N, C-alpha and C positions, 0 to 999 in steps of 0.2 A: 587435463594434465598437459603441460607444454612439452614434455619429453616426447618426441616423436621418432618413429623409425624412418629410414630412408624411402620405404615403400609409399608413404603418405605424400612424399614430394614428387614421386616419379610421374604423376599425372599433371604436375604444374609445369608449363612449358619452360619457365625461366630456370627451374631447378632439374629438369627432366634429365638433361645430359650428365650433370654431376651425380644425380641419384643413381643412374644406371651404371656409372663408372665405379661406384662404391658398392662392394658386394654386401657389406653389413655395416651398419653405423646407426648412431643415435644422434639427433640434433637436440642440443640443450639450449633452451632459450633464456633461462634465469640461472644466475649463479648458484643459488642454493639448490638446484636440481642435479648438480654435478655428481654428487655421491650416488643418487639414485640411478643416474645414467651408467656409472661404473658397475653398480649392482645388477642392473639389467643386462649389461654385456656378459657379466659372469653367469647369471641365471636368468633366462628369459621369463621365468615364472615368478620372479620375485615381486614382492608387494612394494609399490611406489608409496613413499611417505610424503612427498612434496607435490602432490597433485593439486590442480586448481579446479575450482567449480567453473561451470559455464559462465556464470555471472562475473567471476574474476577475470576470465579470459577476455570477455566482451569488454570490461572496463579497461583492461590493459590495451586492447586494440583501439578503443575509442581515444584513450589518452595518447597513444602513438600517432593516430591520424591528426589529432588536434595539434600535437607538437609539430608534426611535418607541415600542416597548414600555417601554423603561426610562423615557422621558420621561413617557408617559401614566400609567405605574404610579406615579411619583413626584407627578404632578399629582393623581391620584385619591386617593393617601394623604393628601396635604395638605388636600384638600377634606374627606375623611372626619375628619381630625383637627380641623379648624375646626368641622364640624358637631357632632362629639362634645363639644368645648369649650363651644360655644354651648348645647348641651343641658344640660350639667351646670351652667352658669351660670344658665340659666332654671330648672331644678329647684331649685337652691339658693336662687335669689330667691323662688320660689314658697313653699318651706318657710319661709324667713325672714319673709315677709309673713304667712303663716298663724300662725306663732308669735307675731309682733308683734300681731296682732289679737286673740289670746286672752289 
């Protein structure tokens, strides 16, 4: 299940301060879990209907990691291309200036 209480985030350094500042809360990771989150806030013993299996959670995490890898790979490829083109332009300009001077 991807609906989680703030307590599970309290031990994660990045979320620790935010989790400690919130006295009670539920993190909803998928849109279709919103109704379950409201139900849990009203009744902590309520039965969650939109829970996910461990395999489904692993699939979602793997897909998110792959998407991040693909996006960052694309970004760094574009940065490298721009740097290469700027280097070529600077080199050609340097050569052209030196040829012009002689």
